[in-house]
C-alpha positions in Angstrom: 177.4 99.7 159.7 178.4 96.0 158.8 179.1 95.5 162.2 175.8 96.2 163.6 174.2 93.8 160.8 176.1 91.3 162.3 175.4 91.8 165.9 171.4 91.9 164.8 172.1 88.7 162.8 173.8 86.9 166.0 171.0 88.1 168.3 167.9 86.9 165.9 169.5 83.4 165.5 168.8 82.0 169.0 165.2 83.1 168.6 164.6 81.5 165.1 166.0 78.7 166.7 163.9 78.7 169.9 160.7 79.0 167.5 161.8 76.5 165.2 162.1 74.1 168.5 158.9 75.4 169.6 157.0 74.4 166.4 158.5 70.9 166.3 157.8 70.1 169.5 154.1 71.1 168.8 154.1 69.5 166.0 155.3 66.1 167.9 152.7 67.0 170.6 149.6 67.1 168.1 150.9 63.8 166.4 151.0 62.4 170.0 147.4 63.1 170.8 146.8 61.8 167.1 148.1 58.6 167.8 146.5 58.6 170.8 143.0 59.3 169.9 143.2 56.9 166.5 144.1 53.9 169.2 141.1 55.0 171.2 138.7 55.0 168.1 140.3 51.5 167.0 139.0 50.3 170.3 135.9 51.7 169.9 135.1 50.1 166.7 136.4 46.8 167.9 134.2 46.7 171.0 131.0 47.8 168.7 132.1 45.1 166.4 132.6 42.5 169.5 128.9 43.9 170.6 127.4 43.7 167.7 129.0 39.9 167.0 127.4 38.9 170.2 124.1 39.9 169.6 123.6 38.7 166.4 125.1 35.1 167.3 122.5 35.1 170.4 119.7 35.9 167.5 120.6 33.2 165.4 120.9 31.0 167.9 117.5 31.7 168.9 116.0 30.0 165.9 115.9 26.9 167.5 113.8 27.9 170.6 111.8 29.8 167.9 110.7 27.0 166.0 109.9 25.0 169.3 107.3 27.5 170.4 105.7 28.2 167.1 102.4 26.9 168.2 102.3 28.5 171.6 100.4 31.9 171.1 101.6 32.6 174.9 105.3 32.4 173.8 104.7 34.4 170.6 103.5 37.3 172.3 106.1 37.3 175.0 108.7 37.2 172.1 107.4 39.7 169.6 104.9 41.9 171.5 106.7 41.9 175.0 110.3 41.8 176.2 112.3 39.1 174.5 115.4 37.7 176.3 116.6 35.2 173.6 119.7 33.2 174.2 122.5 33.7 176.9 125.3 32.8 174.2 127.1 35.5 172.0 130.7 35.8 173.6 132.5 33.4 171.6 131.5 35.6 168.3 132.4 38.9 170.4 136.0 37.1 171.4 136.5 36.5 167.9 135.5 39.9 166.3 137.5 41.6 169.1 140.4 40.0 168.0 139.9 40.5 164.4 140.2 44.1 165.0 143.0 44.2 167.0 141.5 43.9 170.6 140.8 41.3 173.4 138.0 41.2 175.2 138.5 42.3 179.0 138.0 39.3 181.6 134.6 39.2 182.7 133.4 42.0 180.6 131.4 40.1 177.9 127.6 39.5 179.2 123.9 39.4 178.4 121.9 42.4 179.7 120.1 42.3 182.8 117.9 45.1 182.7 115.1 43.3 180.8 116.4 44.3 177.1 117.5 41.0 174.8 121.5 42.3 174.4 125.1 42.1 175.0 127.8 44.5 176.7 131.2 44.1 175.8 134.4 45.6 176.9 137.9 45.5 175.2 141.2 46.3 175.6 143.7 46.8 172.6 146.1 44.2 172.1 149.3 47.0 170.8 150.0 49.6 173.3 150.0 53.4 172.1 153.3 53.3 171.1 156.3 55.7 172.2 155.6 59.4 172.0 156.8 62.8 173.8 154.1 62.4 176.3 155.4 60.9 179.1 153.7 57.4 180.6 151.6 56.7 177.4 154.0 54.5 175.6 152.7 51.6 177.3 149.0 52.7 177.9 146.5 50.6 175.9 143.2 52.0 174.8 139.9 50.6 176.5 136.4 51.0 175.4 133.1 49.6 175.8 129.8 48.9 173.6 126.1 47.6 174.0 124.3 46.1 171.0 120.4 44.6 171.7 118.4 42.6 169.3 114.7 44.1 169.0 111.6 42.3 167.1 110.8 43.6 163.7 107.3 42.0 163.8 104.8 42.2 165.9 102.3 38.9 167.0 98.6 38.9 166.2 97.0 35.7 167.7 94.4 33.8 165.6 90.7 34.1 166.3 89.6 31.7 168.8 87.5 29.1 167.1 83.8 28.7 167.8 82.9 26.3 170.8 80.2 23.4 169.7 76.7 24.1 170.7 74.7 22.1 172.9 74.2 18.5 172.0 77.1 18.5 169.1 79.5 15.9 170.4 82.9 17.5 170.5 85.9 16.4 168.3 88.3 13.9 169.5 91.5 15.6 170.6 93.5 13.2 168.8 92.0 13.6 165.9 92.2 17.5 165.5 94.6 19.3 163.3 96.7 21.8 164.6 95.9 25.1 163.8 97.8 28.3 163.2 98.3 30.4 166.4 98.3 33.6 164.1 100.1 36.2 161.9 103.9 37.6 162.4 103.0 41.5 161.2 106.6 43.0 160.1 107.7 46.2 158.6 106.6 47.2 155.2 103.5 45.5 155.3 105.2 41.7 155.2 102.9 39.3 156.9 103.7 35.7 157.7 100.5 33.5 158.6 102.4 30.6 160.8 101.2 27.0 158.9 101.5 24.2 161.5 102.2 22.2 158.3 105.4 24.3 157.6 107.1 25.7 160.2 110.3 25.1 158.4 109.6 28.2 156.2 110.3 30.4 159.0 111.8 33.5 158.1 115.2 34.4 158.2 116.3 35.7 162.0 117.8 38.8 160.4 114.1 39.5 158.9 112.3 39.0 162.5 114.9 40.8 164.5 117.1 43.5 164.1 120.7 43.9 165.8 121.7 47.6 166.5 124.5 49.4 169.1 122.7 51.0 172.0 123.6 53.9 174.2 124.3 52.0 177.2 
């Protein structure tokens, strides 16, 4: 009886060891997959931050151009009712924000959109590889990700009504003496309106109040 129990115990030991080894291997494999997934998530977060930063920088730099065209109804109609292009600058901010999130902008993969939208597409690669793991060939791989961010108007432009022309026989006003008139009104969400005052163009609302920045699907 004792001999039989000892024999069964000896046969079970290799099976137990194999099972434990298999479970350890699976645990390590799941860890490696999780580590790779975390690295890819970090890359995507860096790409999102970089694209948003590029679009925000472009939006903020556009303020000077907007101020310069505030008395031009045609310009305002294009910007707020059409397809604003904004500025081409933004990749400097993208590079900075990518670096702050542990990634680098891939060479030649930060640029303004060419499909009529105002925005930027950015591609990044992580600064650190995925690290040593039991999965062959992954220890020296770097995660890559891409993101697109766009700038969109929060407001619409409503031109002012045209002034009535002088009647026949009335002497027209001297154009040199004429005071600048308001080109119209910016009507924004939530019932917020801004009547453009030629005498107080410096009171232009913040760019964040006039334009939103968001991630796009492509």
